[in-house]
N, C-alpha and C positions, 0 to 999 in steps of 0.2 A: 504495500498500501504506500510507504514510503518513497520507495521509488516511482511510484507512479503519480505521485502528486509533484515528486521534482521534476518530472518529465513534463506534467503539465504545465506548470510555470515554464519551463523552459521554451516550451510551443506558445505561452501568451506572450514573452519577451521577445520571443522570435517572430510574430507575425502580427502584433500590435496588441494594443488596450484599448480597453472604451474611454471615450472622452465625452462628457456630458455639456452641453450646451444650453442654458435653460433662458429662455424670452423674461426680460424684466418687463412687463407692462407697461409699468410707469415712468421709468428711469432714462429711456432710450439706450437700453444696454442689455448685454447677454452675461451670465453669471456662470463661470465656468467649474465644475465639478469633476474633483479628479480621485481616485482613493476615498470617494465618499467624504469629501470634503473643498471646500471652495476654494479655490487658489487663487484667481484672476476674475476680472469684469472686464469685458468690451467695452468700453463707452460711446458716444457720439455717434448713435445708429439710428437715429431720427423716431418715426414714431413708430413704437414696437407694441400698441394695442393690440394688433392681429398679425406681429411676426411671425415668418416662417423661416426656417433654417432648414437648405438642403447642402450635400458634399456631395463633391466628382473629384475622385482622386486626391489630390493635397488642397483642393480648392474648397472652403466654403461660403455659400452664398445665403444672402438674407432678402426679402421682399417685406417691404414695410407699408403700411398702410396708406402712408403720402405718397406712394410711387415710386420710394427708390429700389434701387437694386444695390446692395453694397455686396462686394467681394473681399474676403479674409482667408488669412492662411489661420487655419483650425491647430498647427503645429505651433506658431510662434504668436497666436493670437493679435495678429495686428491686422488692422483696415487697410485694402491694399487700393483697391477703386470704390468707386460711387455712381452711377447714373439715374438721373430721374427719368422716368419714362412718361409720367400722366401726373396728376392731379392724387389721383387714386388707383392703386392697382391690386388685383386679386389672386391672381396666381402664377407661376412660374413652372417652367421645366428645364434642365440643364443637361446637355447633351457634351460629347466627347469635344465639339468644336462652335456652340453656340450656345446662347440663352435666349429661352423665348417667354414673353411677358405678356400676360391676360390684361386688357387696361379696364377701369370702369368709368373713370374720368375722361379723356378726351378719345373714348370709342375706338379704339385701335389695337392691334396686337403687333409688340416689337421685336425685333431679331435683334439681338447683340452679340459680339465676340465674347469670348470666355474674358477678356479683360474689360469687358462692359462699353464698347465701341461701339456706337450706333449702326447697323449694317440697311436694316430695310424696316420701316413704319407701313403696315398694312390699316387703312383706315376702313371700319367696318360701319361706322356710325350706328352701332349698338353696343353697350356693356357687353364686356367679352369675358367668359366663365368657361371652368372645367379644360382648361387645355393640357393636350397632352400627345405623346410621340408614339410612333408605331412604325417601323424599319426607317422608311424618307419619308415619311408622312408625319404632319404638324396636324392635330385635327383639336376644334374647339367650338363651343357653342355661342349662338348670339341670343343673349338674355330676351332682348325688347323687341328680335327680329322673329322668334322663334324658328331659329335655324341653326342648322349646325355644318360645319366648314371643316372640308377635308384641303388643307393645302399640301403640294407635294415638292422635295427638291428639286430645283432642275441639275444642278450642276455637285459632284464631288468635292469640287476644289472650293465651291463657295456657297455658304448656308445661304440662298437666295431662293424665295418658295413665291408659288405660284398658284391659284385655285385649279386644284384638280375635279372636285365634286362638291356640291350644296345639298343639303335636303332641307325643303320648306315646310313650314305649317307642323313640324315634329309632334308639338306640344306646348302647351304654354307654360311660357317662362322655364326655360332650361336655366339651372342655377348647379349643378354641379358633376361633376362624371369621373368615370374610373377606367381604367385597361385592364381586361381580363383575358389572356391570353390576345387572341385577332378581335375581341368584342370590344368596342366604346361603349358603355354603358352611363347613359345622363337621365337624370333625376329631374323631373318638372316640381315648381312651385303649386302650380295652379290644373293638373292632370294627374286622373287616377289610374298612370302605368309608369314605366320607364321606358328609355329607347336603347335599342341596340343597333350597331352600323357594325355589320360583319365588314373588317377590312381586309380580307382578301376575297369577298363576293361584291363588294360596295353593294350591299343591300342596306335597308334599313326597317327593324319592324317595330312593334310595340308590344309588350309585354305587361299583364297585370298583375300584381302582388296579390292573391288570394289566401286567406286564412280557412281554418278547417269550414266554417260555415259558407263559404265560397264567399264571403265580405271583403271588398278590396281595401285594401290599403290606401289612404286617402292620399297622403302625404309622405314622401320619403325623405330623411334629415340627409344631412351631406356624406355623400359617400364615404367621405376618410374616417366617419364614424363606424363605419361596417367593418366587420370581420369576416375574411374567406380564410374557411378553416378546411381545405383538401373539399369533401365534400359536403361540407356543411357551409352555409352563410348565416352569418348572425346581424340582425340589424335591429336597432334600438327602435322602438315604436316612438310614432309623436302623441304627446298625448294620453297616452297610457303606460300603465305600468307595467311592462312585458318587454321582453327582448325574444324576438320571431325570431324562428329556424327553419329555417328552407336546405333543402339539398340543393346540388348545382346546378339543378334544370329550375329551381325557384316550384319547385314542388313543396307544400306545409308540410311541417314534421310538428312540431310545437310553438305554443307559447311559453316562455320561461317567464311566472309572475315574480315580480322585482320589487323591491320596498317604496321607489319611487318612480320618476319619470326619467327613464337612461336618456342619456345624451353621446355617450362614447364607451365605444366596446374595442377591448384590444386582447388579443389571444396571446400566449405565452409562447416563445420561441419555440417548444416542442409543440405547441397545438392541444395541452392538455387542460388547459384553463384559460378562460375569459372574465379578464376585469370589466367592469362596469361602474362608469360615473353617472351622477344623477343633477337634476336643477332642483330649483325652490326651495323649499324647507329641507330636502335631503340632500343639497350641495353638498354638507360635510361628508358624506357615506360613501364608502364603494363595497359591492358587493362580489366575490368573486364564484364564478359560476364550472362545475366540473363539466366539458365538454363529452364526456362519457356518458354521464347518467344524466344530462341537462336539468340540474338541478343547481339551485343556490348551497354552497356548503360554508363559505365564510363572509364575514362582515365586518367592517372597518369605519370606525365612526373619529374623525378629524375634529380640530376645534377651529376651522376656517373652510371656507369653500374650496373644494377640489376641481382645479380646473384641467388637468390632464394628468398622465400618466406613461409610464414606459417602463416594459421589462428588461432587465439587462440581458445581454447575449451570451453574458459570459460567465454571470454569477449567479446564483438563486437569488435575485433582488428584483423586488418591485419598486420604482422610483415615483413617488406621488407628490402633484406638485399641490401644497395648501397655502393658497392666493391671501386670506387673509392674516395670518401669521407667519408671512415672510420666511417660509423654510419647504425645504424638502424631505418628506418622511420614508424612511427606507423597511419595506417589510421584507423580512427573512422567508422565500418560499419553500423553504425545506420545513420551517416548523412552523409558520404560518405567522408569526409574530413580529409587533414593531420592534423592529433592530437598532435603528438611528436617526438621529431627525440632525438635518443639516441646516445650520443657519444661515444669515449674512445672503441671503437672497431677496430683493426687492420685487414684492408683488408679482411670485411667479406664476408664469401657464404654462408655454408648450414646452417640452422636453426633448432636446433629438440629441442624437446618438455620433459620433466621429470615432471610427476604429484607426486609432493610429498605427502606422505602419514604421517599423524600426528599418 
């Protein structure tokens, strides 16, 4: 056993260790957590109320509520570049040689170089959401036009895009999307179904999500809050104390009754457990669901609103963002006990993991 522990430690040191970047909503900054303690803050990061962080190789990128994209070095924690695409940006993707940003306020999509130099601005005259990539395609939804757009890259040398195909009247107010294999799946604010583009066949279809009584789910929350677990899909219900469980063909399996209105679901790396956060009076609670029995088996209550959580991929830890009391709580998932509280984090929300390679 001792030899195995030493060998595991060697592998971690060889291939990398986890570094957590936590959005500090009201102080325009990121808190950095290493080995369960705050080591630094990256400051002057614009409006971070809905800040999102993504990583590509040795680069980190942040999109801010006020339309900035910032590139930083996640090893030195230094800001490298910034570029303002609009007054309000809602989503972005990072690929090998470009960054694409979906804008709300100037109703466009921006294509930037990896060091955030402008390459192309695509005017849509609509708020744009749900931006994703697949092969040489860039796909997004036009929220005000009820339209889905597929752009195609025309050259390997330069990331420049033209319109390949558009689907009109797909549903009322598309608002979020995800990629599952070759399928672009989009949800709507005001339509009782979601839409799917098969990006190999270039076909569009509408799929109703039904419960066991064939009652439609009238509103689907942000897909970032879904969890795809092999042959199971977990969806937090809107306005009901349930997590909805479907198979990978969206056939109904079960409603899991929860303590409150679920907002966010997150699968553990081994897909054995699902962590659920809530809104309203149950904001300070998370519940853990066993994905085998499909039952709640653990519950934790905190002294403030839980805005986000993240499973470690290296250690048996679940990191919980407790906004009101300025801390990250760490649950040991071997024993299912609160094992540590990390302070010196200001109004934390999103938690993002960078795996630092040596």
